[in-house]
C-alpha positions in Angstrom: 20.2 21.7 -10.0 23.2 23.6 -8.3 22.2 26.8 -10.1 18.6 26.5 -8.7 20.0 26.0 -5.2 22.3 29.0 -5.6 19.5 31.1 -6.9 17.3 30.1 -3.9 20.0 30.9 -1.4 20.7 34.3 -3.1 17.0 35.2 -3.1 16.6 34.3 0.6 19.6 36.4 1.6 18.5 39.3 -0.5 15.0 39.4 1.0 16.4 39.1 4.5 18.9 42.0 3.9 16.1 44.1 2.4 13.9 43.7 5.4 16.8 44.4 7.8 17.4 47.7 6.1 13.7 48.6 6.1 13.3 48.5 9.9 12.7 52.3 10.0 9.7 51.9 7.7 7.8 49.4 10.0 4.1 49.6 10.1 2.7 50.6 13.5 2.3 47.6 15.8 -1.2 46.0 15.8 -1.9 45.4 19.4 -5.2 43.7 18.7 -3.9 40.7 16.7 -4.5 37.3 18.1 -2.6 35.2 15.6 1.1 35.1 15.5 2.8 35.6 12.2 4.0 32.0 12.4 0.4 30.8 12.5 -0.4 32.9 9.4 2.0 30.5 7.5 -0.7 27.8 7.5 -3.8 30.0 7.8 -4.8 29.4 4.2 -5.0 25.6 4.7 -6.2 25.4 8.3 -9.5 26.0 10.1 -10.3 27.4 13.5 -12.0 25.8 16.4 -15.6 26.7 15.4 -15.3 26.0 11.7 -17.7 23.4 10.2 -14.8 21.2 9.4 -14.0 18.0 11.4 -10.5 18.3 12.7 -8.0 17.5 15.5 -5.0 19.6 16.6 -1.7 18.5 18.1 0.9 20.8 19.6 4.7 20.5 19.9 4.3 19.7 23.6 1.9 16.8 22.9 4.1 15.3 20.2 7.2 15.6 22.4 5.9 13.1 25.0 6.1 10.1 22.6 8.7 11.4 20.2 11.5 9.0 20.6 12.4 8.3 17.0 9.3 6.7 15.5 7.8 8.2 12.3 5.2 10.9 12.5 2.2 8.6 11.4 2.9 6.4 14.5 2.6 9.5 16.7 -0.8 10.2 15.2 -2.0 6.7 15.9 -4.4 7.7 18.7 -6.3 10.3 16.8 -9.9 9.5 15.7 -10.4 7.2 12.7 -6.6 6.7 12.3 -5.0 3.3 11.5 -1.2 3.1 11.2 1.2 0.4 10.1 5.0 -0.2 9.8 6.8 -2.3 7.3 9.7 -3.0 9.7 7.1 -3.6 12.5 8.3 -1.1 15.1 7.5 2.3 13.7 10.9 3.2 12.2 11.5 3.1 8.5 8.6 2.9 6.1 5.3 3.6 7.9 1.8 4.3 6.6 -1.4 6.0 7.8 -5.1 5.5 6.8 -7.9 7.8 8.0 -11.5 6.6 7.7 -10.1 3.7 5.8 -8.7 5.9 3.0 -5.2 5.2 1.8 -2.3 7.6 2.3 -2.5 8.4 -1.5 -5.7 10.2 -0.8 -4.4 12.1 2.3 -3.2 15.6 1.4 -0.1 16.7 3.4 1.3 20.2 3.5 4.4 21.6 5.3 4.0 25.3 5.9 1.3 25.3 3.3 3.6 23.7 0.7 2.4 20.3 -0.8 4.5 17.4 0.4 2.7 14.5 -1.4 4.8 13.1 -4.2 3.4 14.6 -7.4 3.3 11.2 -9.2 2.6 8.5 -6.6 0.5 11.0 -4.6 1.8 9.3 -1.4 3.7 10.8 1.5 7.0 9.1 2.3 7.7 10.0 5.9 10.9 7.9 5.9 12.4 10.6 3.7 12.1 13.1 6.6 13.2 11.1 9.6 12.7 12.7 13.0 10.7 15.5 11.4 8.4 15.5 14.4 11.2 17.2 16.3 10.8 20.2 14.1 7.0 20.4 14.2 5.4 23.4 16.0 1.8 22.2 15.5 -0.2 19.9 13.3 -3.9 19.9 12.2 -5.5 16.7 11.0 -8.7 17.4 9.0 -10.9 14.4 8.4 -13.0 14.1 5.2 -12.5 16.6 2.4 -11.6 19.5 4.7 -10.9 23.0 3.5 -9.2 23.8 0.2 -5.5 23.2 0.3 -2.5 23.4 -1.9 -1.5 20.3 -4.0 -3.6 17.2 -4.6 -7.1 17.1 -3.1 -7.9 15.3 0.2 -10.3 12.3 0.1 -9.9 11.0 3.6 -7.9 13.5 5.4 -5.4 16.4 5.2 -2.4 16.8 7.5 -1.3 20.5 7.8 2.1 20.9 9.5 3.7 24.1 10.8 7.4 23.8 11.5 9.2 25.4 14.4 8.1 28.9 15.4 10.6 31.6 16.1 12.1 31.5 19.6 12.6 34.7 21.5 15.3 33.2 23.7 18.5 31.4 22.8 18.4 27.7 23.5 20.0 24.4 22.8 19.2 20.8 23.4 20.6 17.3 23.1 18.3 14.3 22.9 19.2 10.6 22.9 16.9 7.6 22.9 17.6 3.8 22.9 15.3 0.8 22.6 14.5 -2.7 21.4 15.9 -3.9 18.1 19.0 -1.8 18.6 17.0 1.3 17.9 18.8 4.6 18.5 17.8 8.2 18.0 20.2 11.1 18.5 19.6 14.7 17.7 20.8 18.2 18.6 18.8 21.4 18.3 19.7 25.1 18.7 18.2 28.5 18.4 20.0 31.8 18.7 16.9 33.5 19.9 16.0 36.9 18.5 19.2 38.8 17.7 18.6 42.6 17.9 14.9 41.7 18.3 14.6 40.8 14.6 16.7 37.8 13.5 16.8 34.2 14.6 18.8 31.2 13.3 17.8 27.7 14.4 18.4 24.1 13.4 18.5 20.4 14.1 20.6 17.4 13.1 19.3 13.9 13.7 20.3 10.3 13.2 18.1 7.2 13.7 19.2 3.6 13.4 17.2 0.4 14.0 17.5 -3.2 13.1 13.7 -3.5 12.9 11.4 -6.1 14.3 11.4 -7.9 10.9 14.6 -9.8 9.9 17.1 -7.5 8.3 14.5 -4.6 8.1 17.2 -2.2 9.2 17.0 1.6 8.9 19.8 4.1 8.7 18.2 7.5 8.7 19.8 11.0 8.8 18.0 14.4 8.6 18.6 18.1 9.1 16.6 21.2 9.6 17.9 24.8 9.3 15.9 28.0 9.5 16.8 31.6 9.2 14.1 34.1 10.2 13.4 37.8 10.3 10.4 39.4 12.1 9.1 42.7 13.2 5.6 43.6 14.4 4.1 43.1 11.0 6.6 41.2 8.9 7.8 37.6 9.1 10.2 36.0 6.6 11.5 32.5 6.9 14.1 30.7 4.8 14.2 27.0 5.5 16.4 24.1 4.3 15.5 20.6 5.5 15.8 17.1 4.3 16.8 13.5 4.9 18.8 10.6 3.7 17.4 7.1 4.2 18.8 3.6 3.6 16.3 0.9 4.6 16.5 -2.8 3.9 13.4 -3.8 2.0 10.5 -5.3 4.0 7.6 -4.8 1.7 7.2 -8.4 0.5 5.4 -9.6 3.5 4.9 -13.3 4.4 2.2 -15.9 3.9 -0.1 -17.3 6.5 2.0 -20.4 7.1 5.1 -18.4 7.8 3.2 -15.9 9.9 2.2 -18.8 12.2 5.7 -20.3 12.5 8.2 -17.5 11.9 6.5 -14.1 12.0 9.7 -12.0 11.7 10.9 -13.8 8.5 11.7 -11.5 5.6 12.0 -13.0 2.1 13.4 -9.8 0.6 16.8 -10.3 -1.1 16.6 -14.1 -1.0 18.4 -16.1 -3.7 20.1 -19.5 -4.1 23.9 -19.5 -4.6 25.9 -21.9 -6.8 26.0 -24.5 -4.0 22.2 -24.5 -3.7 22.3 -22.7 -0.4 19.7 -20.0 0.4 21.3 -16.6 0.9 20.2 -13.0 1.2 21.5 -10.1 -0.8 23.3 -7.7 1.6 22.2 -4.5 -0.2 18.6 -5.2 -1.0 17.8 -1.6 0.1 15.9 1.5 -0.6 18.4 4.4 -0.9 16.9 7.9 -1.2 17.8 11.5 -0.5 15.4 14.4 -0.4 16.1 18.1 0.2 13.6 20.9 0.6 14.2 24.6 0.2 11.4 27.0 1.3 11.0 30.7 1.5 8.0 32.4 3.2 7.1 36.0 3.4 4.2 37.1 5.6 3.1 40.7 5.7 0.5 42.3 7.9 -0.6 45.7 6.5 -3.1 46.8 9.1 -5.7 45.4 11.4 -7.5 43.8 8.4 -5.2 42.8 5.7 -2.3 40.3 5.5 -0.5 38.4 2.7 1.6 35.3 2.5 4.0 34.3 -0.3 5.7 30.9 -0.3 8.4 29.4 -2.6 9.6 25.8 -2.6 12.1 23.7 -4.4 12.4 20.0 -3.6 15.1 17.7 -4.9 14.7 13.9 -4.6 17.0 11.2 -6.0 17.6 7.6 -5.2 17.0 4.0 -6.0 16.0 0.6 -4.7 18.3 -2.4 -5.4 17.2 -6.0 -6.0 18.9 -9.3 -6.6 17.0 -11.2 -9.3 17.4 -14.8 -10.4 17.0 -16.3 -13.9 15.9 -13.1 -15.5 15.3 -13.2 -19.3 17.7 -11.3 -21.5 14.8 -9.9 -23.5 13.4 -8.1 -20.4 16.6 -6.0 -20.2 17.2 -5.5 -24.0 20.1 -7.9 -23.8 21.2 -10.2 -26.7 21.4 -14.0 -26.4 25.0 -15.3 -26.1 26.6 -18.6 -26.9 29.2 -20.2 -24.6 30.6 -23.6 -25.5 27.9 -24.2 -28.0 25.2 -23.5 -25.5 22.8 -20.5 -26.0 22.3 -18.5 -22.9 19.3 -16.1 -22.6 18.8 -15.8 -18.8 21.0 -14.6 -16.0 21.2 -13.7 -12.3 21.6 -10.0 -11.9 21.5 -7.1 -9.5 19.4 -4.1 -10.7 18.7 -0.6 -9.5 15.6 1.3 -10.3 16.1 5.0 -10.0 14.0 8.1 -9.5 15.5 11.6 -9.9 13.0 14.4 -9.6 12.6 18.2 -9.1 9.6 19.9 -7.7 8.9 23.6 -7.7 6.0 25.4 -5.9 4.8 28.9 -5.7 1.9 29.8 -3.3 0.3 33.1 -2.6 -2.6 34.1 -0.4 -4.3 37.2 1.0 -6.5 37.4 4.1 -9.0 40.0 5.0 -10.5 40.0 8.5 -12.9 42.1 10.5 -15.3 41.5 13.3 -17.8 39.7 11.1 -15.8 38.5 8.0 -12.7 36.3 7.7 -11.9 35.8 4.0 -8.9 34.3 2.2 -8.1 33.9 -1.4 -5.0 32.4 -2.9 -3.3 30.5 -5.6 -0.8 27.7 -6.0 1.3 26.5 -8.9 3.6 23.5 -9.0 5.9 22.0 -11.6 7.3 18.4 -11.3 9.9 16.8 -13.5 10.8 13.2 -12.8 13.3 10.8 -14.4 12.7 7.1 -14.1 15.5 4.7 -15.2 16.9 1.3 -14.5 20.4 -0.1 -14.6 22.1 -3.4 -14.1 25.1 -3.1 -11.7 26.1 -6.8 -11.9 25.1 -9.8 -14.0 26.4 -13.3 -14.1 26.2 -13.1 -17.9 26.5 -9.4 -19.0 25.7 -10.1 -22.7 26.2 -6.8 -24.6 25.6 -4.5 -21.7 28.1 -1.9 -20.5 28.6 -0.3 -17.1 26.1 2.6 -16.8 23.7 1.4 -19.4 20.0 2.0 -18.8 17.7 -0.8 -19.6 14.7 1.5 -19.4 14.2 5.3 -19.4 11.1 7.3 -18.7 10.3 10.9 -18.1 7.3 12.5 -16.4 6.1 16.1 -16.2 3.2 17.4 -14.1 1.9 20.9 -13.7 -0.7 21.8 -11.1 -2.4 25.1 -10.8 -5.2 25.9 -8.3 -7.0 29.0 -7.1 -9.4 29.3 -4.2 -11.4 31.8 -2.2 -12.9 31.0 1.2 -14.8 33.0 3.7 -16.4 32.7 7.1 -19.2 35.3 7.6 -20.7 35.9 11.0 -24.4 36.7 10.6 -24.9 37.4 14.3 -23.7 36.2 17.7 -25.1 32.7 17.0 -24.8 31.9 13.3 -21.7 31.7 11.0 -21.6 30.7 7.3 -18.6 29.2 5.6 -18.0 29.1 1.9 -15.0 27.7 -0.1 -14.5 27.5 -3.9 -11.5 26.0 -5.6 -10.5 25.6 -9.2 -7.7 23.1 -10.0 -6.0 22.3 -13.3 -3.7 19.4 -13.7 -1.5 18.5 -16.7 0.3 15.1 -16.5 2.5 13.7 -19.3 4.9 10.7 -19.4 7.2 9.4 -22.2 9.6 6.5 -22.6 9.4 3.1 -20.9 8.0 2.0 -17.6 10.0 -0.2 -15.2 8.3 -3.2 -16.9 10.2 -2.1 -20.1 7.0 -1.3 -22.0 6.0 2.0 -23.6 4.4 4.3 -21.1 2.9 7.4 -22.6 0.3 9.3 -20.7 -1.1 12.7 -21.7 -3.9 13.7 -19.5 -5.5 17.0 -18.5 -7.9 17.5 -15.6 -10.1 20.5 -14.7 -11.6 20.2 -11.3 -14.2 22.4 -9.5 -14.3 21.8 -5.7 -17.1 23.8 -3.9 -17.5 23.6 -0.1 -20.1 25.2 2.2 -20.9 25.0 5.9 -22.9 26.6 8.7 -22.1 26.8 12.4 -24.6 27.6 15.1 -23.5 28.7 18.6 -26.0 27.3 21.1 -24.1 29.2 23.8 -20.5 29.9 24.7 -19.8 26.2 25.4 -21.8 24.4 22.6 -22.1 24.6 18.9 -23.4 22.5 16.0 -22.2 22.5 12.4 -23.1 21.1 9.0 -20.9 21.1 5.9 -20.9 19.9 2.4 -17.7 19.5 0.3 -16.9 18.1 -3.1 -13.4 16.9 -4.1 -11.9 15.5 -7.2 -8.6 13.8 -7.5 -6.5 12.5 -10.3 -5.0 9.0 -10.6 -1.4 8.3 -9.7 1.4 7.0 -11.9 1.0 3.5 -10.6 -2.8 3.7 -11.3 -2.0 4.4 -14.9 0.6 1.6 -15.0 -2.1 -0.9 -13.8 -4.8 0.5 -16.1 -4.3 3.2 -18.7 -8.1 3.8 -18.8 -8.2 4.6 -15.1 -10.6 7.5 -14.2 -10.3 10.3 -11.7 -12.3 9.9 -8.5 -15.0 12.2 -7.1 -16.3 12.6 -3.6 -19.3 14.4 -2.1 -18.7 14.7 1.7 -21.5 15.6 4.2 -20.6 16.3 7.8 -22.9 17.0 10.8 -21.2 17.7 14.1 -21.6 18.9 17.7 -19.0 20.3 20.0 -19.0 21.0 23.7 -16.2 22.6 25.7 -15.8 23.6 29.3 -13.0 23.5 31.8 -13.2 19.8 32.7 -15.0 18.2 29.8 -14.7 18.5 26.0 -16.5 16.3 23.5 -17.0 16.5 19.7 -19.3 14.2 17.8 -19.8 14.1 14.1 -21.7 12.0 11.6 -20.3 11.8 8.0 -21.5 10.5 4.7 -18.9 10.3 2.0 -20.5 9.4 -1.4 -18.0 8.5 -4.0 -18.0 8.2 -7.8 -15.2 6.0 -9.2 -13.4 5.9 -5.9 -9.9 4.6 -6.4 -9.9 1.7 -3.8 -7.0 -0.6 -3.0 -7.5 -4.0 -4.6 -5.2 -5.6 -2.1 -2.6 -6.5 -4.7 0.9 -5.1 -5.1 2.7 -4.2 -8.3 6.2 -5.3 -9.0 7.7 -2.4 -7.1 5.7 -3.1 -3.9 3.2 -0.3 -4.5 -0.5 -1.0 -3.8 -2.7 -1.4 -6.8 -5.9 0.7 -7.0 -8.9 0.5 -9.2 -12.1 2.4 -9.8 -15.0 1.0 -7.8 -18.0 2.7 -9.5 -20.4 4.0 -6.8 -19.4 3.6 -3.2 -19.8 5.2 0.2 -18.5 5.6 3.7 -20.9 6.5 6.5 -19.9 6.8 10.1 -20.0 8.4 13.5 -16.9 9.8 15.3 -16.9 10.7 18.9 -13.8 12.4 20.5 -13.6 13.5 24.1 -11.3 14.7 26.9 -12.5 14.3 30.5 -10.7 15.8 33.5 -11.9 13.4 36.2 -9.8 14.8 39.0 -6.9 17.3 39.1 -4.5 14.3 38.6 -6.5 12.0 36.4 -7.9 12.4 32.9 -9.3 10.3 30.0 -9.1 11.0 26.3 -11.3 8.5 24.4 -12.4 8.4 20.8 -14.4 6.0 18.7 -15.4 5.6 15.1 -18.3 3.4 14.0 -18.7 3.2 10.2 -20.0 1.3 7.2 -17.8 1.3 4.1 -19.4 -0.2 1.0 -18.9 -0.7 -2.7 -22.5 -0.6 -4.1 -21.8 -3.3 -6.7 -18.7 -5.4 -7.2 -18.3 -7.6 -10.3 -15.2 -9.9 -10.6 -13.8 -12.5 -12.8 -13.8 -15.9 -11.0 -13.4 -19.5 -12.2 -13.4 -18.3 -15.8 -16.6 -16.2 -15.6 -18.1 -12.9 -14.3 -19.6 -12.9 -10.9 -21.7 -10.1 -9.4 -21.1 -10.0 -5.7 -23.5 -7.1 -5.1 -22.6 -4.8 -2.2 -19.2 -5.5 -0.6 -17.0 -4.0 2.0 -14.3 -1.5 0.8 -10.8 -2.8 1.4 -8.8 -1.8 4.5 -11.8 -0.1 6.0 -12.6 -1.5 9.5 -16.1 -0.8 10.8 -14.9 0.0 14.3 -11.8 1.9 15.5 -11.4 3.2 19.0 -8.6 4.6 21.1 -8.2 5.9 24.7 -5.6 7.6 26.8 -5.7 7.3 30.6 -3.5 10.1 31.9 -2.2 10.3 35.5 -0.3 13.4 36.5 0.2 13.4 40.3 2.7 16.4 40.1 3.3 19.0 37.5 6.5 17.5 36.1 5.5 13.8 36.1 3.0 12.1 33.8 1.9 8.5 33.0 -0.3 7.7 30.1 -1.8 4.3 29.4 -2.7 4.3 25.7 -5.1 1.8 24.1 -6.0 1.2 20.4 -8.6 -1.2 19.0 -9.0 -1.8 15.3 -11.8 -4.0 14.1 -11.5 -6.7 11.4 -11.0 -5.6 7.9 -10.7 -7.0 4.4 -7.7 -6.5 2.2 -9.7 -6.8 -1.0 -13.2 -5.8 -2.2 -14.7 -9.2 -2.5 -15.4 -10.1 1.2 -13.3 -13.2 0.7 -12.3 -14.9 4.0 -8.8 -15.3 2.5 -8.4 -11.5 2.5 -9.5 -10.8 6.1 -7.3 -9.2 8.7 -8.3 -10.0 12.3 -9.1 -7.3 14.8 -6.5 -6.3 17.3 -6.2 -4.5 20.6 -2.9 -2.9 21.5 -1.8 -1.0 24.6 1.2 1.3 25.2 2.6 2.9 28.3 4.2 6.3 28.1 6.0 8.0 31.0 7.6 11.5 31.2 9.5 13.1 34.1 11.0 16.5 33.9 13.6 18.1 36.2 14.4 21.8 36.1 17.8 22.3 37.8 18.9 25.7 39.0 22.1 25.7 36.9 23.6 24.4 33.7 20.4 22.9 32.3 17.1 24.6 31.9 15.4 21.2 31.8 16.1 17.5 31.9 13.3 15.5 30.3 13.2 11.7 30.8 10.8 9.8 28.5 9.9 6.1 28.3 7.6 4.3 26.0 6.6 0.6 26.2 4.8 -0.4 23.0 2.4 -3.3 22.9 2.8 -3.8 26.6 0.8 -7.1 26.6 2.7 -8.7 23.7 -0.2 -8.8 21.2 0.7 -10.7 18.0 -1.1 -8.7 15.5 -1.1 -7.7 11.8 -2.1 -4.2 10.7 -1.5 -4.4 7.0 -1.2 -6.9 4.2 -2.1 -7.7 0.6 -4.5 -10.0 -1.3 -4.2 -11.5 -4.7 -5.9 -13.9 -7.1 -4.7 -15.8 -10.2 -6.3 -18.3 -12.6 -5.0 -21.9 -12.5 -5.9 -23.9 -15.6 -3.3 -26.6 -15.2 -4.4 -28.8 -12.3 -7.8 -29.4 -14.0 -7.4 -29.3 -17.8 -10.4 -27.7 -19.5 -11.5 -25.7 -16.4 -10.3 -22.5 -14.8 -10.0 -22.2 -11.1 -9.3 -18.9 -9.3 -6.7 -19.2 -6.6 -6.6 -16.8 -3.8 -3.6 -15.8 -1.6 -2.6 -13.2 0.9 0.5 -11.7 2.5 0.9 -10.1 5.9 3.0 -7.5 7.6 3.3 -8.5 11.3 3.8 -5.8 13.9 6.2 -5.9 16.8 5.3 -7.6 20.1 6.4 -5.9 23.3 9.2 -3.3 22.7 10.4 -0.2 24.4 12.1 3.1 23.9 13.7 5.3 26.6 15.2 8.7 26.1 16.6 11.8 27.8 16.6 15.4 26.5 18.9 18.0 28.0 17.8 21.5 27.4 20.1 24.5 27.8 
């Protein structure tokens, strides 16, 4: 691993030195370009304002207003069709995002065009990059299949992130925030500005701590971001190193309905009974993980028409989660029965750690050709993942034949992912544009050894996917356009999908989007209808596996149909509204389950975690240029945590309101700016639940001779009224 890091560093320095010595050979400046070279970094995976792809954009300035330490998904909460949740209840630690009801495992995330989703779980763990929002230049959320991207395909959304752009001027800033539940965020940032008009060095260090709303759901988060860049008129090269280290007390077990009603902050994680029969909690029932990313990007503009982008990435991840377990069977840990005082002992209390150590390599390359009528890109991406899974016992009341450092299971995984795409927008005339996008993707996934359940886990699967996309945009006039698009996407199962069912199938989606956009100086609105037709969609069952991961299953034929409306209305110079609403129907066409000892056909049912109504609004009041108040509202309709429409699995609707205030002072000396920020979350103290789980099991003991299916549910309560306040000093 150290050799890889050294090679990466050497390569980055070599290229930077080469470009510095090649200044005399610069290509003549292109005065007609409209895109910065920073933007070219994500051009291959983003779309423009008139593309027939449904999307939303966020800038650094927009993120900054509410960026006080909460994870990035929480900052996206008010975008259309978005539902977010937090294990610890207050947006710090493990957080999740669903778009159009689709789980995070089906949301593709890229950072500077590099895939961020975990190659095996397919999820994105934002807790591994705490305070990453402070290093984001811009972000695009595409809903539906979207455009071809690198990494695993998008089934509900794709989030394309561009990190900090090059700063022409030197700067520094110190930011501190404090809030409820002993939440604290501290960071420092700097930029040298352009040195000799070509070089820049910038970086950030952050630390976030929080006790969490849920008992003991603490977070100790650290992160860093360092960027070296070279640019001239036609060349941009960036070498980036960023990462994080998180230690979070586990809060993924949730609570039952009775506890929710009486003690909604209760956390059962780490609970055990000591020798005196007293209930205690293990101090170190934590998730402990480190992740480091190394990226190198080289963008070259050859003339007015041609440009290229090359990206290299290495990601190192390693860590564990620790659990205190009572009365565990020796056989489950390959331990031998022992005899003490004539008594045979085959169970023990123990503390175990389940480890993941992985390396992820990515190469991306793309070329863009652009003239007045044609904008065409073609590119390729290759990634290689190597993961080690193993478990160890670090303490046991009865150690049997175990030794320190022994592994009670070992497993390995390898995944290779190759894709190639070509996409083009062709302007037929002043009114009509055509969009086409073809992608081929080849996935090879192999596992060997044992799973964490200490059973053989050997997967050898190859997938060949063809993902075509097409669209048309018609400009009614300079302010109005309509679009229609079709896109197909295929996506492989995750590791946990295979652990739940070795016969799991890949999922396929045909996505149809029809939209209208209107833009003028005081009013902007976009409306789109979508029809997402699935084959073998991997839907959440509501259940969790023994590591807290959600269980998914193929659902046969299913669909999501809906209408999204997103607007921005400048009512007066000081007052604006930014509403959005999604109305949808999300159905499994046929659901067959085992119940009470037999098969039952439930017919058409609701897809889990898919509310039919989601709405948000921002009322923005800005009486003067440097002072702004925003009243933010979010409504999420009722939803089911399973696919059986069982009342036991229903989550109630909720309506939550936040208040965000920013005030900026620009002194004449010392500081360029002093920015005060305040955020009151859930200002009216709504007691709501945004996530949970649902399970069933067969009981054949209470009534001998009959089988009764028992249902149960768990809930993740979210915080009542809480606040964050911060100040940022910019030099």
